[in-house]
GUVEX-840031 format. One record per residue: x, y, z of N, C-alpha, C, O in turn. Coordinates in steps of 0.1 Angstrom, whole numbers, padded with zeros to 4 digits, always signed. Each point is the difference from the previous one (the first is absolute). Layout:
% GUVEX-840031
XYZXYZXYZXYZ
...
This chain:
% GUVEX-840031
+0466+1618+1291+0017+0002+0005+0001-0004+0014+0011-0004+0002
-0019+0003+0008+0006-0006+0010+0005-0016+0000+0010-0003+0006
-0018-0005-0014+0005-0011-0006+0013-0002+0000+0007-0007+0007
-0002+0016-0018+0012-0001-0009+0012+0002+0012+0010-0007-0001
-0011+0016+0011+0007+0005+0009-0001-0010+0009+0011+0001+0006
-0016-0009-0001-0001-0011+0009+0010-0011-0006+0010-0004+0006
-0015+0000-0021+0009-0014-0006+0014+0011-0003+0008-0009+0000
-0002+0019-0002+0013+0005+0000+0003-0002+0015+0011-0003+0000
-0014+0003+0009+0003+0001+0010+0008-0015+0005+0012-0003+0004
-0025-0002-0008+0001-0012+0005+0014-0008-0007+0007-0006+0008
-0003+0007-0023+0007-0002-0006+0018+0005+0003+0010-0007+0000
-0013+0023+0003+0015+0001+0010+0000-0009+0008+0007-0010-0002
-0015+0010+0011+0002-0009+0017+0010-0012-0007+0012-0003+0000
-0021-0003-0006+0002-0014-0004+0018+0000-0007+0008-0006+0007
-0004+0011-0015+0012+0007-0004+0010+0002+0005+0011-0002-0004
-0015+0008+0019+0008+0008+0006+0002-0014+0014+0009-0005+0007
-0019+0005-0009+0004-0017+0013+0003-0013-0010-0002-0011+0006
+0006+0010-0017+0009-0009-0010+0018+0007+0001+0011-0006+0003
-0013+0016-0006+0015+0004-0002+0002+0003+0012+0010+0007-0001
-0013-0008+0016+0005+0001+0010+0003-0015+0005+0009-0002+0008
-0018-0009-0012+0007-0020+0001+0008+0003-0008+0011+0001+0004
-0012+0000-0015+0012+0000-0009+0017+0002+0004+0009-0008+0001
-0010+0023+0003+0012+0007+0009-0002-0012+0011+0004-0010-0005
-0008+0007+0017-0003-0011+0011+0011-0013-0005+0009-0006+0006
-0014+0005-0018+0010-0015-0005+0008+0002-0007+0009-0009-0002
-0009+0019-0003+0021+0005-0004+0003+0004+0013+0007-0010+0004
-0008+0017+0004+0011+0005+0011-0002-0017+0011+0007-0001+0010
-0015-0010-0012+0002-0010+0005+0014-0007-0009+0011-0003+0003
-0018+0001-0012+0012-0006-0010+0012+0004+0003+0009-0007+0002
-0009+0025-0001+0012+0003-0001+0009-0004+0011+0012-0001-0002
-0019-0001+0017+0009+0002+0014+0001-0018-0003+0006-0004+0010
-0009-0003-0015-0002-0018+0002+0017+0002-0011+0010-0002+0007
-0009+0003-0015+0007+0003-0011+0013-0006+0006+0006-0011-0002
-0001+0023+0013+0016-0003+0007-0002-0011+0009+0010-0007+0004
-0021+0004-0001-0003-0013+0010+0006-0013-0007+0008-0007+0006
-0015+0004-0019+0001-0009-0010+0013-0003-0005+0005-0011-0001
+0004+0024-0003+0013+0001-0001+0010-0008+0011+0007-0010-0003
-0008+0016+0014+0007-0002+0007-0003-0019+0002+0010-0008+0000
-0020+0005+0002-0005-0012+0004+0008-0008-0014+0005-0012+0000
-0004+0017-0007+0004-0010-0011+0014-0001+0001+0005-0011-0001
+0003+0025+0004+0013+0005+0008+0002-0015+0010+0008-0009-0002
-0015+0011+0010+0003-0010+0011+0000-0015-0002+0008-0008+0006
-0019+0003-0017-0003-0015-0005+0016-0002-0010+0007-0010+0002
-0003+0019-0009+0010-0005-0011+0013+0005+0012+0012-0002-0003
-0014+0007+0012+0017+0002+0009+0001-0014+0006+0011-0005+0002
-0021+0000+0001+0000-0011+0010-0001-0013-0008+0004-0009+0007
-0007+0006-0019+0004-0004-0010+0017-0001+0001+0008-0009+0003
-0008+0018-0005+0017+0002-0003+0004-0007+0007+0005-0010-0004
-0006+0016+0023+0006-0003+0011+0000-0016+0000+0011-0005+0002
-0020-0004-0004-0001-0009+0000+0014-0013-0009+0008-0009+0003
-0013+0018-0016+0010-0005-0007+0016+0004+0000+0007-0005-0008
-0001+0016+0018+0009-0001-0001+0003-0004+0015+0011+0000+0005
-0019-0001-0001-0001-0014+0017+0006-0009-0008+0013-0001-0001
-0021-0006-0004+0000-0015-0008+0014-0005-0006+0006-0010+0003
+0001+0022-0014+0009+0001-0005+0013+0005+0010+0011-0005-0004
-0010+0010+0012+0010+0004+0013+0000-0016+0007+0010-0007-0001
-0015+0005+0003-0002-0016+0010+0002-0012-0011-0004-0011+0004
+0007+0012-0013+0007-0010-0008+0016-0003+0000+0009+0009+0003
-0007-0020-0006+0015+0000+0001+0012+0010-0007+0011+0004+0003
-0021-0001-0016+0011+0006-0008-0001+0011+0003+0008+0006-0007
-0014+0003+0016-0001+0009+0004+0012+0004+0016+0001+0011+0006
+0006-0022-0004+0007-0006+0010+0012+0007-0006+0005+0010+0004
+0000-0019-0017+0010-0004-0008+0004+0012-0011+0011+0001-0006
-0019+0007+0005+0005+0007-0010-0007+0016+0003-0011+0003+0005
+0023+0007-0010+0000+0014+0005-0004+0009-0007-0005+0010+0003
+0009-0016-0018-0007+0003-0011-0003-0002-0013+0005-0010-0006
-0011+0018+0002-0009-0008-0013+0002+0010-0012-0002+0012-0001
+0008-0020-0010+0005+0010-0015-0005-0010-0007-0003-0012+0003
+0001+0020-0016-0005-0012-0014+0014+0005-0005-0001-0002-0012
+0017+0008+0014+0009-0003-0011+0011-0008+0003+0011+0003-0005
-0012-0012+0014+0007-0015+0000-0003-0011+0005-0005-0001+0011
+0007-0009-0019-0004-0017+0001-0001-0002+0013-0010-0002+0007
+0024+0002-0001+0003-0001+0011+0014+0006+0009+0007+0009-0003
-0007-0014+0011+0010+0010+0013-0003-0006+0009-0011-0001+0005
+0031-0007-0001-0006-0005+0013+0001+0006+0013+0011+0006+0001
-0017-0008+0007+0000+0008+0014+0008-0017+0007+0006-0009-0005
-0010+0015+0019+0010-0010+0013-0013-0010+0004-0010+0002+0006
+0014-0009-0008-0007-0011+0004-0006-0008+0009+0007-0010+0003
-0018+0010+0004-0001-0009+0014+0007-0012-0002+0002-0008-0009
+0002+0008+0024+0006-0016+0003-0008-0011+0000+0005-0012+0000
-0024+0017+0001-0007-0012-0004-0013+0010-0003-0003+0011+0004
-0004-0019-0012-0015+0006-0001-0004-0010-0005+0006-0009-0006
-0023+0013+0009-0009-0015-0004-0013+0005-0011-0010+0007+0001
+0015-0014-0010-0010+0010-0013-0012-0010-0001+0001-0013+0002
-0012+0022-0004-0015-0010-0003-0004-0002-0018-0003+0006-0010
+0005-0020+0017-0004-0006-0017-0016-0002-0006-0006-0005-0010
+0003+0010+0022-0020-0004+0000-0004+0010-0015+0006+0009-0005
-0019-0016+0002-0004+0013-0006+0012-0001-0019-0003+0009-0007
+0010-0015+0004+0010+0003-0010-0009-0004-0012-0011-0004+0002
+0017+0004-0016-0004-0003-0016+0016-0006-0002+0011+0004+0005
-0015-0016-0013+0013-0004-0008+0000+0015-0011-0010+0006-0003
+0027-0003-0001-0001+0008-0011+0001-0005-0009+0005+0008-0008
-0008-0022+0001-0006-0005-0013-0001-0017+0002+0006-0006+0009
-0014+0000-0018-0009-0013+0000+0014-0008+0004+0001-0008+0009
+0012+0014-0022+0012-0011-0002+0004-0008+0013-0005+0003+0011
+0014-0012-0014+0003-0009+0013+0013+0002-0004+0008+0001+0009
-0003+0000-0024+0011-0001-0006+0011+0007+0003+0002+0008-0009
+0008-0007+0021+0012+0008+0001+0015-0004-0008+0008-0009+0001
-0011+0021-0007+0017-0004-0012+0009+0003+0004+0010-0006-0004
-0007+0019+0017+0007+0000+0002+0003+0006+0019-0008+0007+0005
+0018-0009+0001-0004+0003+0016+0007+0009+0003+0008+0005-0008
-0009+0001+0023+0006+0011+0006+0016-0006+0005+0003-0012+0004
+0005+0025-0006+0010-0007+0000+0010+0004-0008-0002+0009-0008
+0016-0017+0009+0011+0006-0008-0002-0007-0016-0001-0012-0003
+0000+0023-0005-0004-0007-0015+0009+0012-0010-0002+0013+0001
+0013-0020-0010+0005+0007-0008+0014+0010+0007+0005+0010-0005
-0002-0016+0014+0009+0007+0008-0008+0010+0007+0008+0008+0004
-0019-0005+0000-0007+0017+0002-0012-0009+0010-0005-0011-0003
+0002+0019+0013-0010-0008+0007-0014+0001-0007-0003+0011-0006
-0005-0018+0006-0015+0002-0008-0010+0004+0016+0000-0007+0010
-0004+0016-0012-0008+0002+0016-0013-0002-0003-0006+0007+0008
-0004-0015-0018-0012-0007+0002+0003-0013-0009+0011-0003-0006
-0024-0004+0006+0002-0008-0012-0009-0001-0004-0011+0001+0006
+0014-0006-0020-0008-0002-0015-0010-0010+0000+0003-0012+0003
-0015+0016-0006-0014-0006-0003-0005-0005-0014-0010+0007-0002
+0012-0013-0005-0005-0003-0014-0012+0007-0001-0007-0002+0009
+0002+0010-0018-0009+0008-0004-0001+0002-0014+0010+0000-0007
-0024+0001+0003+0001+0004-0016+0000+0018-0003+0002+0007+0010
-0004-0002-0021-0007+0008-0004-0010+0002+0002-0008-0008-0005
+0002+0021+0016-0013+0001+0000-0010-0007+0010-0013+0001+0002
+0027-0011+0005-0007-0006+0016-0007+0015+0007+0001+0011-0004
-0009-0017+0018-0003+0010+0005+0008-0002+0012+0005-0011-0001
-0002+0018+0011+0013+0001+0008-0009+0007+0013-0003+0012-0003
+0000-0016+0011-0006+0007+0011+0012+0003+0013+0011-0005+0003
-0018+0016+0004+0005+0002+0016-0002-0011+0008-0009-0009-0001
+0019+0009+0011+0003-0011+0005-0008+0001+0013-0006-0010+0005
+0005+0022-0001-0004+0007+0017-0008+0011-0005-0001+0005-0011
-0004-0002+0021-0003+0013+0000+0007+0012+0002+0011+0000+0006
-0016+0010-0013+0015+0009+0001-0009+0015-0004-0011+0004+0000
+0027+0004-0004-0003+0009-0006+0009+0002-0014+0011-0001+0004
-0011+0002-0019+0015+0002-0009+0005+0009+0006-0006+0007+0008
+0019-0006-0011+0013+0008+0001+0006+0005-0008+0006+0011+0001
-0005-0018-0014+0007-0002-0010-0009-0005-0013-0007-0010+0001
+0008+0017-0010-0004-0005-0012+0009+0007-0014-0003+0011-0004
+0011-0018+0000+0013+0005-0010+0001-0006-0009-0010-0007-0003
+0022+0006-0007+0008-0009-0008+0008+0002-0002+0001+0012-0001
+0012-0020+0000+0014+0002+0005+0006-0010-0013-0001-0012+0000
+0006+0019-0008+0004-0008-0011+0012-0014+0005+0000-0011-0004
+0011+0018+0013+0005-0011-0001+0000-0008+0016+0009-0005+0006
-0022+0008-0003+0002-0011+0010-0017-0004+0000-0004-0004-0011
-0005+0005+0020-0009-0004+0003-0009+0002-0012-0004-0012-0003
-0001+0020-0005-0009+0004-0014-0010+0006+0010+0003+0005+0011
-0014-0006-0017-0008+0002+0002-0004-0008+0017-0001-0012+0001
-0002+0023+0012+0001-0003+0007-0010+0001+0015-0010+0008-0001
+0010-0012+0010-0013+0002+0008+0012+0000+0016+0009-0009+0003
-0011+0019+0004-0002-0004+0017-0007+0002+0008-0006+0011-0002
+0003-0020+0014-0010+0004+0007+0005-0001+0014+0009-0006+0004
-0015+0012+0002-0001+0001+0014-0010-0005+0010-0010+0007+0003
+0014-0022+0002-0014-0005+0007+0001+0008+0015+0008+0008+0004
-0019-0013+0000-0003+0005+0016+0010-0011+0008+0004+0004+0011
-0001-0016-0015+0005-0008+0010+0014-0001+0000+0006-0009+0005
+0000+0021-0011+0017+0009+0001+0004-0007-0012+0012+0002-0002
-0017-0009-0008+0009-0004-0014+0000+0010-0008-0008+0010+0001
+0018-0012-0011-0005+0008-0013-0001-0010-0010+0002-0012+0003
-0005+0015-0013+0002-0011-0013+0000+0007-0011-0005+0012+0000
+0010-0018-0009+0008+0003-0015-0005-0008-0008+0001-0012+0002
-0006+0017-0014-0002-0012-0012+0005+0008-0014-0003+0011-0005
+0009-0018+0001+0009+0005-0012-0001-0007-0009-0001-0012+0001
+0002+0019-0015-0001-0007-0017-0013-0001-0005-0004-0008-0009
-0006+0019+0017-0015-0005-0007+0004+0008-0011+0009+0008-0002
-0020-0014-0007-0005+0006-0009-0008+0011+0000-0001+0006-0011
-0007+0000+0022-0007+0011+0001-0007+0000+0015-0005-0010+0005
+0006+0023+0001-0005+0007+0012-0011+0005+0000-0003+0009-0007
-0007-0017+0016-0016+0003+0007+0001+0005+0005-0011+0005+0003
+0024+0001+0009-0004+0009+0009+0009+0012+0000+0011+0002-0005
-0021+0007+0013+0007+0018+0002+0013-0004+0015+0000-0009+0008
+0009+0019-0008+0005+0001+0013-0011+0007+0008-0008+0007-0006
+0007-0010+0018-0005+0006+0009-0014-0009+0005-0006+0004+0010
+0001-0015-0018-0011-0004-0004+0000-0013+0012+0008-0010+0001
-0020+0012+0007-0001-0013+0012-0003-0012-0010-0006+0001-0011
+0011-0013+0017-0005-0014-0008-0003-0005+0011+0004+0002+0012
-0011-0012-0017-0003-0014+0007+0007-0011-0002+0005+0000-0012
-0003-0009+0017+0004-0013-0001-0008-0010-0013-0012-0005+0000
+0021+0003-0009-0009-0006-0014-0002+0010-0011-0004-0005-0010
+0006+0022+0010-0003+0007-0004+0007-0002-0015+0010-0007+0002
-0011+0009-0013+0010-0001-0014+0007+0012-0003-0005+0009-0006
+0016-0009+0010+0010+0009-0003+0008+0004-0010+0005+0011-0002
-0005-0024-0009+0009+0003-0009-0003-0015-0012-0006-0010+0004
+0010+0011-0013+0001-0011-0009+0016-0004-0002+0010+0008-0002
-0011-0018+0002+0013-0014-0003+0005+0008-0013-0005+0006-0010
+0021-0010+0015+0007+0009-0016+0011-0002+0001+0004-0006+0010
+0005+0012-0021+0015-0001+0001+0008+0009-0004+0008+0000-0009
-0012+0013+0019+0005+0012-0003+0016+0001+0010+0003-0009+0008
+0005+0021-0010+0013+0003+0007+0011-0012-0007+0001-0004-0011
+0007-0001+0024+0011-0009+0001-0011-0014-0001-0006-0002+0011
+0002-0008-0022-0003-0007+0002+0000-0006-0015-0003+0005-0011
+0011-0020+0015-0004-0012-0015-0010-0001-0004-0001+0004-0012
-0011-0008+0018-0013-0004-0004-0010+0003+0012+0003+0005+0010
-0016-0008-0014-0010+0006+0008-0004-0008+0016-0002-0012+0002
+0002+0023+0009+0000-0008+0012+0000+0011+0007+0003+0012-0004
-0008-0019+0020-0004+0013+0009+0015+0000+0009+0006-0010+0004
-0001+0023-0003+0015-0001+0011-0014+0002+0012-0010+0006-0003
+0012-0012+0019-0007+0003+0007+0010+0005+0015+0006-0010+0004
-0005+0017+0001+0005+0003+0018-0008+0004+0005-0009+0007-0004
+0012-0012+0014-0004+0004+0018+0014+0007+0005+0011-0005-0002
-0013+0017+0009+0009+0005+0004-0008+0006+0015-0012+0002+0001
+0021+0001+0010-0002+0006+0014+0011+0009-0001+0011-0001-0005
-0016+0009+0011+0010+0015+0000+0004+0002-0009+0011+0004+0004
-0010-0005-0018+0007+0000-0014+0006-0013-0002-0001-0005-0011
+0006-0001+0019+0007-0014+0001-0002-0013-0006-0004-0008+0009
+0005+0003-0020-0004-0009-0007-0001-0012+0007+0011-0004+0005
-0020-0003-0002-0002-0013+0009-0007-0015-0013-0009+0002-0008
+0015-0011+0009-0004-0013-0013-0015-0004+0006-0004-0006+0010
-0003+0016-0022-0015-0007+0000-0002-0011+0005-0008+0001+0010
+0013-0014-0015-0005-0008+0003+0000-0006+0015-0007-0009+0004
+0016+0017+0005-0003-0003+0017-0016+0005+0002-0006-0006+0009
-0001+0019-0018-0013-0005+0003-0009-0004-0012-0011+0000+0003
+0013-0002-0014-0008-0004-0013+0005-0012-0006+0011-0001-0005
-0021-0009+0006+0003-0012-0008-0008+0001-0014-0012-0002+0001
+0014+0004-0009+0000-0002-0011-0012-0011-0011-0009+0002-0007
+0020-0016+0013-0006-0008-0007-0014-0008+0011-0006-0011-0002
+0005+0019+0009-0013-0003+0006-0007+0006-0001-0011-0004-0004
+0012+0017+0007-0005+0011-0005-0008+0004+0014-0012+0001+0001
+0022+0001+0008-0002+0004+0015+0008+0007+0007+0009+0006-0007
-0008-0003+0018+0005+0010+0009+0007-0010+0010-0008-0008+0006
+0022+0006-0001+0006-0009+0009-0008-0001+0013+0000-0009+0008
-0009+0023-0006-0005-0004+0014-0007+0012+0002+0003+0011-0005
-0012-0013+0013-0006+0014+0010+0008+0016-0001-0003+0012-0002
+0017-0021+0007+0009+0013+0002+0018-0002+0001+0007-0010+0001
-0006+0016-0002+0020-0003-0007+0007+0003+0009+0003+0011-0004
+0002-0013+0014+0013+0009+0007+0009+0003-0003+0008-0009+0003
-0002+0021-0011+0015+0004+0001+0005-0001+0007-0006+0003+0010
+0023-0009-0008+0006-0001+0006+0012+0006-0004+0004-0007-0009
+0006+0018+0013+0009+0003-0010+0012-0012+0001+0004-0004-0011
+0000-0002+0022+0011-0008-0001-0003-0013-0004+0008-0008+0003
-0019+0004-0009-0001-0015-0004-0005+0004-0017+0001-0008-0009
-0006+0018+0008-0006+0005-0012+0007-0010-0015-0008-0006-0007
+0022+0007+0002+0008-0008-0007-0002-0013-0001+0003-0006-0011
-0007+0000+0023+0001-0014+0003-0011-0007-0006-0001-0010-0006
-0011+0019+0011-0013-0001-0005-0004+0004-0013-0010-0007-0005
+0017+0017-0004-0002+0000-0015+0004-0009-0004-0007-0008-0006
+0019+0005+0008+0007-0016-0005-0010-0015-0001+0000-0009-0008
-0009+0012+0021-0008-0010+0000-0010+0003-0006-0007-0010-0003
+0002+0021+0001-0015+0001-0003+0005-0004-0021-0005-0009-0007
+0010+0014+0005+0009-0001-0017-0002-0017-0002-0008-0005-0008
+0018-0004+0020-0003-0008-0005-0016-0014-0001-0002-0010-0006
-0006+0020+0014-0012-0006+0007-0013+0007-0010-0011-0006-0002
+0016+0021-0004-0012+0004-0006+0005+0005-0014-0009+0005-0007
+0020-0004+0002+0009+0009-0006-0002-0012-0018-0009-0008-0003
+0019+0012-0006-0001-0006-0013+0004-0014+0000+0010-0004+0007
-0018-0005-0015+0000-0011-0003+0007-0001-0012+0001+0007-0010
+0006-0020+0013+0006+0000-0018-0009-0009-0005+0001-0002-0012
-0009-0004+0018-0009-0007-0011-0013+0011-0003-0005+0001-0011
+0001+0005+0021-0010+0017-0014+0012+0005-0010+0001+0001-0012
+0008+0000+0021+0011+0014-0009-0004-0009-0015-0006+0006-0010
+0009-0022+0009+0001-0007-0011-0012+0006-0009+0003+0004-0012
-0019-0004+0017-0010+0002-0008+0000+0017-0001-0010+0005-0006
+0020+0002+0010-0009+0015-0001+0014+0010+0002-0001+0012+0002
+0008-0017-0003+0017+0006+0003-0006+0014-0013-0004-0003-0012
+0004+0017+0016-0005+0009-0010+0014+0005-0010+0000+0008-0009
+0012-0015+0013+0008+0002-0010+0005-0010-0010+0008+0002-0010
-0015-0014+0013+0002-0010-0010-0010-0008-0011-0006-0010+0001
+0007+0019-0015-0009-0001-0004-0004-0021-0003-0009-0007+0003
+0021+0006-0009-0002-0017-0004-0005-0007+0011-0004-0012-0001
+0002+0018+0011-0007-0010+0010-0014-0001+0002-0008-0010+0001
+0005+0027-0003-0013-0001-0008-0007-0007-0013-0010-0007-0002
+0020+0010-0006+0000-0010-0016-0008-0017+0005-0011-0006-0003
+0024+0006+0012-0002-0017-0001-0009-0001+0010+0002-0011+0004
-0011+0016+0003-0011+0001+0015-0011+0000-0014-0007-0010-0001
+0005+0017-0008-0010+0003-0007-0005-0013-0009-0010-0006+0000
+0022+0005-0007+0001-0012-0010+0000-0013+0007+0001-0009-0008
-0001+0006+0023+0002-0013+0008-0018-0005+0003-0006-0011-0001
+0001+0025+0007-0010+0004+0004-0014-0008-0004-0003+0001-0012
-0006-0008+0019-0016-0001-0004-0004+0011-0007+0005+0011+0001
-0015-0015-0007-0012+0012-0003-0005+0008+0010-0005+0010-0003
+0007-0013+0016-0007+0009+0010+0010+0004+0006-0003+0003+0011
+0014-0002-0013+0012+0006+0008-0003+0018-0004-0009+0003-0008
+0019+0005+0015+0003+0010-0001+0006+0005-0008+0011-0003+0005
-0008+0008-0016+0013+0003-0007+0000+0014-0005-0009+0008-0002
+0024-0004-0001+0005+0011-0001+0010+0002-0012+0008-0008-0004
-0012+0022-0003+0013+0005-0010+0005+0009+0005-0004+0008+0009
+0015-0008-0015+0008+0013+0002+0002+0004-0012+0001-0007-0010
-0001+0023+0010+0001+0007-0012+0011+0004+0000+0008+0005+0009
-0007-0008-0026+0010-0001-0010+0002+0020-0006-0010+0008+0002
+0018-0005-0007+0004+0017-0004-0011-0005-0019+0004-0008-0008
-0014+0014+0007-0009+0006-0010-0012-0010+0006-0012+0002-0005
+0013-0013+0015-0018+0001-0002-0007+0007+0005+0003+0010+0005
-0018-0017-0006-0010+0007-0003-0011-0010+0014+0001-0012+0003
-0008+0021+0000-0014-0015+0006-0005-0005-0009-0001-0012+0001
-0006+0018-0015-0001-0009-0014+0005-0010-0004-0004-0010-0007
+0025+0015+0014+0005-0010-0008+0003-0016+0009+0003-0011-0005
-0004+0015+0020+0000-0008+0004-0011-0009+0003+0001-0012+0003
-0013+0021-0002-0014-0014-0003-0002-0004-0007-0008-0009+0000
+0017+0012-0014+0001-0005-0011+0009-0015+0009-0006-0010+0003
+0017+0012-0001+0009-0013+0000-0001-0011+0012+0005-0011+0001
-0012+0018+0007-0005-0004+0012-0013-0014+0000-0003-0010+0006
-0004+0021-0022-0014-0007+0000-0013+0002+0011-0007-0009+0005
+0009+0023-0005-0010+0003+0011-0006+0018-0004+0003+0003-0011
-0006+0003+0014-0009+0016-0005+0008+0012+0013+0005+0000+0012
-0008+0009-0022+0003+0016+0004-0002+0001+0015+0007+0002+0010
-0024-0007-0012-0008+0001+0010-0001-0009+0014-0006+0003+0010
+0013-0016-0012+0003-0006+0010+0012+0006+0006+0000+0006+0011
+0010-0008-0019+0016+0008+0004-0003+0015+0011+0008+0005+0008
-0021-0001-0012+0001+0015+0007-0009-0005+0010+0001+0006+0011
-0011-0016-0011-0004-0005+0013+0004-0008+0010-0005+0000+0011
+0016-0008-0015+0013-0006+0012+0007+0009+0007+0002-0002+0012
+0001+0014-0019+0012+0006+0006-0004+0017+0001+0009+0008+0001
-0022-0007-0001-0005+0012+0004+0005+0010-0003+0005+0010+0006
-0007-0014-0021+0005+0017-0009-0012+0004-0008-0011-0005-0001
+0019+0016-0005-0015+0000-0013+0008+0001-0016+0012+0001-0001
-0022+0000-0010+0008-0003-0008+0012+0012-0007+0009-0001-0008
-0011+0010+0015+0010+0013-0006+0010-0002+0011+0009+0008-0003
-0006-0013+0011+0012-0003+0010+0012+0000-0011-0001-0006-0011
+0009+0011+0013+0014-0001-0004+0007-0015+0006-0002-0003+0012
+0010-0004-0021+0008-0013+0008+0013+0002-0002+0006+0005-0010
-0001-0009+0019+0016+0001-0002+0014-0011-0004-0001-0011+0006
+0007+0011-0011+0010-0017+0002+0002-0002+0009+0005+0009+0006
-0007-0020+0002+0005-0008+0011-0012+0004+0009+0002+0002+0012
-0016+0001-0017-0011+0000+0008+0000-0016+0004+0008-0008-0004
-0018+0006+0012-0004-0011+0000-0018-0002+0000-0007+0007+0007
+0002-0016-0013-0013+0003-0007-0006-0015+0004+0006-0010-0003
-0017+0009+0010-0007-0018+0001-0009+0002-0015-0004+0009-0008
+0005-0018+0009-0010-0007-0014-0007-0010+0003-0007-0004-0009
+0006+0001+0015-0012-0014+0004-0003-0001+0017-0007-0008+0005
C-alpha cells in the first residue's frame, strides 16, 4: 500500500510539472505572437516605403499627376525640355522594316510608326514600367497595351492578336506583353508603336532605330521648340525605306508573290491568306506541312486563320 502511494504521488507531481511547462510555453508563444506580427508589419512597411520612394523619385512621377485605366492617352502640358533616359531598353520587335512613318498620312496625323510583324510574333516592353491600359478598340488600336515607364515615356502597342499582360502589372524591359496581329483599324499584320510624353505623341524614330535594332543614344533630350524639325530628320534617317517597303509592304500582295517566286530556296517566303483557305490547303499549295506552317508562324493547328493574314511558309 505504501509503495502504491509513493508511485501515485510521483505520477501526480510529474503530471503537474509537465502541465506547468506546457502552459509556460504557451504563454511565451502568446507573448511572442504580437511581436512577430509587429516585426512583419514593419518589414512590409519598410519594403513598401522603399518601392514608393524609388517610384516617386522617377521622372514619370514628376510628369504625371494621375493614374487611370480608362483612356489610352490624354495630353497635358509639355515641359520646354525633358531628358529621357534610354538605357536598359529592349526593342519592341526584332523586325527591322518600317512600313509607315510618324506624321501626316492620308489627310490625318499618324501618331506612331508601323513596323512589319506577323501574327504571333512576340511584342516586348521597351522599358521598365507599369501597365496602365489593356483593351480592345475596334475602330482604332485593336488589341492594345499602354505602359507608363519610369523614364517619363508612355508607349503604346497596337493591333496585336493577343494580350499577355494585365492592367497595373509591373513589367521589365523585354517582357512579352502581346503577340503581333491585325486587329482594329488595320489593313495587314503590323505593330503600331507610339511613344508619348505627357500624353503628347513624339516620333519613335527620335529614340528608336529599328533598322539597326538599337536606340539613338543613352538619352534623348526633348525640346519643344525643335521637336518638329528633329522629327522630320529622324524620318529621313531612320524611317520608312522604299527598298524595304517593296519587299515587305503589308498592303501589296503582288510584291510578296514576286519576291517568293524570284527568291532562292533559302529565301524567307510568305503567303497571303485568301477567303476559304485553310492551313491544310496552304501547306499543299506551297509544298510544305501544316506542322511547319504552325512552327514558323508560332500558331497552333486549331487557330482560325483569316483572309488577308500573312503566313510565313519557308
